[in-house]
N, C-alpha and C positions, 0 to 999 in steps of 0.2 A: 793756203791749202792746195795740194797738187790736183791737177785736172786729169780725169780719165779720158784721154783723147779718143780712143775707139768709141766709147759710149757717147761722148760729146758729139761726134760726127753722126752717129746714128740718130740721136735726139734731133739734131738740126735737120737731117734729111727727112725724117718723118714729119717734123713740124712744117717744113717747107711744103711737103706734099699735101698735108691736110689743109693748109691755108690756100695754096694755089688752086686746089680742087674745090674750094669753097665748102669743105665738109665741116669746118669749124670756123667760128668768128674770132677766136682768141686761143692762144696756147700759153698755158701757165707753166713756167719752168724756172730755172735759175740763171743768173748772169754774174759776171765779175763786176764788183763795184769799183768806184774810183780809187779806193785805198787797198784794193786787192782782196777784200772780203766778198764772199758770195752773198747774193741777195735775190729775193724773188723777182721774176721778170714777167711782163705781160706783153706778148708778141701778137700784133694784129695784122702785120704785113709779112708776106713771104720773104721779102728782101731784108727783113730784120732778124732772121733766124740765126745769123752768125753771132748774135749776142748770147745765145744759149750755151751753157756749159754744164758738165756733170762731173762731180768728184766728191771728195770727202767734205767739202764745205757746204754741200747741199743738204743741210740738216733739217730744213723746214718741212713741215707737213703742209704741203700746198693745197690739200683738200679744203683747208680752212677758208681759202679765198673763193670757193664756190658759193659761199653765202652772199658775197658781194655781187654775184651775178643774178641774184633773185630780188633785186630792188624793184619797186613798183614800176610797171610799164604802162604806156598809153594803151587804151582799149584797142584790141585787135593786133597789137604788136607782138610778134613772135619772140619768145625768150631766146637769148643767144645760145649758141652751141659752143661748148668749151672743151678743149683738150687740156689735160693736166698730167704732168710727169709724177709718177708715184713709186715709192719704195713699198715693201710689204706692209709696214705699219701704217703708211698713208692709205694704202688700198683697203685696209681693214676699217679705217675711219670712213672711207667712201661707202663701204657696205653698210655701216651703221646708218649713214645718212639716207642711203637708198631705202633701207628697210623702214625707216621712220618717215619716209615720204617728204623729206626736206629738200631733196635734189632729184630732179627727173633723170632717171638712168639714161633714157634715149637722147638726152641733151648733153651728155658727158662722154668724151672719148678718153679712156684711160691708157696712157703710155706707161706700161709697167717696165721697171728696170730690175734686172736680177741683182741681188744685193749681197755683197761680201761683208757688209758691216762698214760703218763709217769710222774713221780713225781721227784722233785728235792731232794737235800740232807735234806731239812727241811720237806719233806713229802708233799709239796704243788704241785698241778698239774702245769706242765709247762704252760706258757701263751698260747702257740699254742694248747695245749690239753684242756685247760679250755674252749676255745671257739669252740672246734671241736665237731661235732655231729656224726662223722664217727666212728663206732665201729667194722665194718667188712670190710675187703679190698674189693673194687669193682671188683677185678679180682684175681683169685687164682686157683691153681690146687689141692691144699689140704689146708683145713682150720683146724687150731689147736685152741682148746679152745672153749668156748661157748660165745655167745654174752652177754656181761655183762649188768646187770640192772643198767642203769645210767640215772639220771634225764636229760630229753631232754634239749639241749643247743641251744639257739638262739643267734647268733652273733649280738651284738648291735653296733659293730664298734665304741666303745667308744674311743679306742686309736686313730682312725682316726678323730673322732669328735673334739678332743682337738686340732689337727693341723688345721682342717678346720675352727675352730672358730677364728683363728688368721687372721689378716688383710693380704692382699697379700704381703705387704712389710715385715711384721713380719714373714710370712711363708717362704719367700725367704731367710730372714736372718737365720732362723732356719736351712734350708737345706744347705745353704752355709757354715754355721758353722760346720755341720756334715760332709759334703763332704771334708772340709779342713783338717779334722783329718785323712782322708784316707791316707794310706801309699802305696797304689797301690801294695799290696802283691798278689792280685788276689785269695786269699783264697775263697772268695765268689763264684767266677767263677769256680774254680777247684772242689768245693764240690757239684756243682749244676748239677743234671742229665740233665737239659735242655740246658746246655752250652756244646755243643759237637763239635763245629767247630774245624777242624784240626788246622787252624790258625785263632786266634781271630782277628777280624777287628781292635781292639784297640791296637794290637801289629804288625799289618801287615806292616805299614809304618808310617812315620811322615809326614802326609799330612797337608793340610791347615786347615781342620776342625777337624781331629782326629789325635792324636799322643799319645805317651806313656810317656809324661812328668808327673811330680808330682806337677805341679802348679795347682792352684784351677780350672782353666778353663778345662784342660784335665780330671781332676778327676770328675768334674761336668758332662761332656759329657759321661764319662765312665759309671757312675752309672745310669744316666737317659737313656742312650742307652741300657744298659743291662736290665733295668726294662722294657723298651718297647719291647725288644726282647722276654721277658718272658710273656708278656701280653697274656692272654688266654692259657698259657702253664704252668704256675707256679702251682705246686700241694700244695703249702703252707706248705712244710715240715719244713721251717724255718732254714734249715741247713746253709744258707748264713749268717744269723745273729748270729747263734751259734758259727761259727768259726771265725768271724771277731775279730781280736786282738784289735781293737780300739773300739769295742762295738757300731758300727753304727746301727741305727734302720732301717735296710734294709727291714724288713717285712712290714713297713709302706708303702713303695713304692709298693711292690708287692701286698699287700692287697688292696690298693687303685685301682690298675688296675684290680685286680680280681673282685672287687665289680662292677666296671664300666662295665667290659665285661659281668658280670652276669646280670646287669640291662638292658643293651642294647640288648644282644643276648640270655639271659636265658641259659647261658652256664657256666659250671664249669669244669675246666681242669681235665681230667683223670677219670671222673666218668664213662665214656664209652670210648671204643677205637675208638675215632673219632677225626678228625683234628680240630684244633682251627678255629673258624669263621674268625679269623684275618689272616689266612694263606690260600693260594690256590696254585694249581698246574697249570702249563702251558702245553697245548696240542700242537698239530701241529700249526705252524705258530704263536705261541704265544697266541692262544686263551685260555681263562681260562676254566678249566674243574672242 
């Protein structure tokens, strides 16, 4: 994948400055791997920032790695300060985590990157980027690049329309066929910033309704349950579908729920640091607040 040299240099300069000044302990970005593919990188020393790159291969939602920075610490030990390079969809994930108090905002420095959309090896915009109108991250501490001149995009949900045009029986057959191909590798869950439970309910036990089997029933429950857990929280980064080894169209489920939540509550996950309207907190004696 081609590297954007101007943005790469800006990312390196800012990373070097943050580390040299001691403002952060680690910068999470991307680097070129040994076979030319881009991969996540964790930079702890200012002398190592030359490893960082930025370009079409930087597909990862690096906000997911902030969870790894929340491992148990010794008593009195300060949590690390982390900088992370974010695209608009990544920054929306960060806002979700900030609102849900999963990551301390003051401990994270967001290096926002103006986004023209990522392209595949054929030079075509990735599907998630072709329908995305976000060019500037909704939250950042520093913005790199200028807002690109891009023709406004209106999501017509054509991909969902094809599924919705099917009869209920045909639609069920479609999804059962897709879920049956799942191998329960949990890659979709592991790559998702919104899936941060210490113990996933789908692995907690082999109960009557939920278990970790690989029969169609458990797989069906897992995918529908996970989609419902992400309703009003999914930032539509599409990482779950990208990493699925079986090519399941997981974005269809997430987009269906995102559109429904938008229609009902006029809410889009991560645009602001606010809780999803489908979540609430309990106050004293279980009263909602």
